[in-house]
N, C-alpha and C positions, 0 to 999 in steps of 0.2 A: 422317047425315053432317054436318049443320049443327051438331049437338051436339058432334061430334068437333072440328070447326074452332074452335068457341067455346071448347072446353076447352083447346086449344093456345094460343089468345090469352090466356086467363086465366092459364095457367101462365107465359107469357112476361112479361106485365105484372107478375105477382107477383114473379118473379125480378128484374126491373128495379127494382122498388120496394124490395126487400130489399137489393139492391146499393147503391142510393142511400142508404138508411138507414145501412148499415154504414160507407160512406165518410164520411158526415157525422160519425160519431163518431171518426174517425181523428185522431191527434195530428200536428201539423206542427212540424218543427224550425225554430226561429227562426234566421235568418241573422245573422252578425256584421256589424253596420252601422257600426261605429266607423271614422272617417276618410272615410266616403263622403259624397257630397253628397245633398241632399234629392231631387234628380232620380233619382239612382241608387237611393236607398232606396225611393222610390215604385215604381220598376220591379221591384225584387226582391220587395217585399211583395205587390204586386198579383198577381204570378205565383204566389204561394203562398196567396192568399186571405186575406191579413192586412192590417191597417190600421195607421196611425201617428198620433201627435199630438206636437207640439213643446210641451214643458211648461216648459223653462228654457233659458237661455243663459249661457255663461261665456266666459272668454277665455284662450287659450293661444297664446303667440307662436310655438310650434313647429308649430301646426296651421294648415291653410288656413282662411280665413274661410268660415263656413257649414258646415264639416265637422262630422260627428257626433262629439261628445266622449264621450257615454255613452248607454246604452239600458237599458230595463227592460220585459220580461225580457231577460237577457243572451243573446248568441249561443249556440246549442246547446240552449237550453231547449225543452221540449215543450209546445205549446199547442194549443188547439182552433181550428178554422177561424173566421175573422172576428175573431180576437183583436186588440186594439189594442196597439201597441208604443209606449211613451213614450220620447221622445228629448230629449237636451240637446245643443244645437248651439253651435259656436264663433261668438262675436259677429263680425259683419262689420267693425265698427270697435271698437278697444279702448276700454274705459271710461277715464275720466280719474281720476287720483289726484293728491294733493298731496304735494310733496316734504316729508318730515318735518323736524323741527328736529334737525339733526345737527352744526351748526357748533359747534366746540370740544369735541365729544364724541369718544370714542376711535374708532379705525378699526374695531375689532371691533363696537362698538355700532352704528355707522353701517351696517355690512354687514347686521346683523340687522334693523334698522328698515326699510331699503330692501327687503330680501327679503320682509319680512312684508306689505308693501303691493303687492308685485308689480313692484317696480323692480329693475334690475340695476346692478351696479357695472361701469363701463367701465375707462378708464385711471386709474391712480393715480400721481400725480407728487408728488415731494418738493421742498420748498423750505426754505431755511435758517430754522429756528425752534427755540427751545429746547424746545417742547412736542413730544416725540417721538410720532409717529403720531396727533396730534390733527388733526381735520378743520378746515382753515382756509378752504376755499372749495369751492363746488360749481359744476361747469361742465357745460354742455350744448352740444355742437357748437362747443366752443372759447370760449363766452361764459359769464360767471358768471350763475347763476340764484339767486333768493332762495328761502328756505324758504317753503313754502306755495304755491309756483307749481304750477299744474295741468299735468300732462304725461300722455300716454297710458300706460296700464299696459303694462309690458314694456320701457319706455324704459331705455337705458343712460345713467347719469350718471357723469361723471368726478369724482374727488376730489383735492383739493390737500391734502397732508398735511405736517406738520412733520417735519423730519429729525432734530431733537434736537441740532442744532449751530448755531453762529453763522455769520453771513454771511462772516466772514473766513476760515473753514476751507477748506482746499484738499485735494483727494484725488487719488490717481493715476488716470489714465485706464485702465480695465480693457481687456484684449484680449478681444474677443468674436468676431473673425473666425474662421470655421470652426465656430462653435456654431450650434445651431438658434435661430430667433427666440425661442422660448419660453425656452431656456436663457439667451440674451443678456439678456432682460428681467430675469430673476432676478438675474444678475450685476450688471447696471447699477444696479438698485434697491438691491442690497447695498452698493454704494459711495455710496449717497445721491445718485445721479444719476438722470436721467430719459431715457426713450426719446424722441428727437426725431422728425424726419421719417423715414418708412419708405418706401424707394424700391424697388419690385419690378422685377426683371429678367425679362422674359418672363411667361408665364402661371403664376400661383400657384394651385394647387388646395388646398393646406393651408398657410395662413400660419404657423401655430405650428411646423410641422416644416420650413419652408423654412430654408436655410442663409444665414448672414451671410457675404458675400464681401468687404465693404468697410465701413469705419466712419469717421466724422469727428466729433471729432478722433481722430487715430491714437494708438495706445498706445505708439508707438516713442519711444526716447530718454527713457524715464521721464517722459513728458508728464504734467502735472498740470492740474486745472481746478477751478473753484469748486463747492462742494457745491450740488446742485440744477440744475447745468447739463445741457443736453440732449446726447445722442449720437445723431447721425443714422446710420441703418443702411441698407445696400443688401442686399436678400435675393434669393435665387434657388433654384429647385429643380433647377438644372443643376449637378451635382457637378463637371463639368469646368470650369465657370466659377470655382468655389471653388478648385480645385486650380491653375488657371491664375493666379489672382490671388495665391495663396500663393507660387507659383514666382516671379512678377514681384516680389513684395514681398521675398522672400528674396534674389533677385539684386540688388535695389535696396539692401538693407541691407548686403550684402557689398561692393558697389561703393562705397557711402557710407563704410563702415569703411576701405576701402583708401585712398580719397581723403583722409579725415581723418588716417589714419596717415602718408601721404606728406607731407601739409601740416604735421603736427606735427614730422616729422623735418626738413623744410626750415627751419621756424621755429627749431628747436633749433640747427641748424647756423648759421643766420644770427645767432642770439643769441650763440653761442660766438665767432663771427668778430668780432662787434661788441665783445664783452667783451675780446678779445685786443687789438684795435686801440685801445681806450680805456684799456688798462692802463698805469700809470706806467712799468712795465718791460716793454717789448715783447720779442718773441722775438729781435729783432736785438740789443738792448742786453744781453740775458742772454748771448747768444753772445759778445758783446764782452767782458763782465765775466769770463766763464769763460776767454777767451783772454788777458786782460791778464797774469795771473801767468806764463804761459808766455813771453810777450814779454819781461817784466822779467827773468826768469831767464836768457834768452838774452843780453840786453844785459849783464848782470853778468858772465857767464862770458867774454864778449868783452873786457870791460874788464880782467879779470884776465889 
């Protein structure tokens, strides 16, 4: 009987050992770790019997600081237990880069140089200058910055460009009310003008697609302004606000036209009255002259 019990135990332990050996050789699917934090990575890999090591860091403005940018092996790969996964993480603080030499270079060349070192172009404003699209100044948060200045990678820098015209040139103020903010910028820049202050009305979830419901200076009456001047814009995502402003503006224009028309008519009447009064031959003297021959004729016939 002891032999029988011993045999059962031997069979049981043999089966357990075989099962353990078989599972040890099983492959594990590597999870997708990109965009996760190291804390989340550790939790996932530990539960699967895997390890990790951070071997590099880079910087992406679109990713959260410390997020996983890349992994090797990639998610979905089959590996053995205890395999190490190598990670590249997003730097906590962006590295510093120097603003390249772009003053007096072309707009296109400036864009390429800035992009190549990880900087972005923010606003582009035109000022009167004969060099069309030449970079005349570099600004950061409204202040000029010199070439070679160190700034965090991913920073947006504004460019001041030449309009290709002299300072004495004047252009029409374009009508951008009713257009999206993105469309308005294109139109304004096409007139060699700049976007000035941008005043949002209410909550703006998508600035580029918000509608312009008011501008200053207005485009009414063929208004003109100097090349390079700013146009302030009021934007909203409330379409009723745009329609309401359009209606008020239309009523204002109609009322203004009526007032101007009435005023012109009154001035014309006054001018005509003044001209008659100042004429050497007034209406009264004309009537008298016309009546004289009739009187003379009557007197002659009487004498006869």
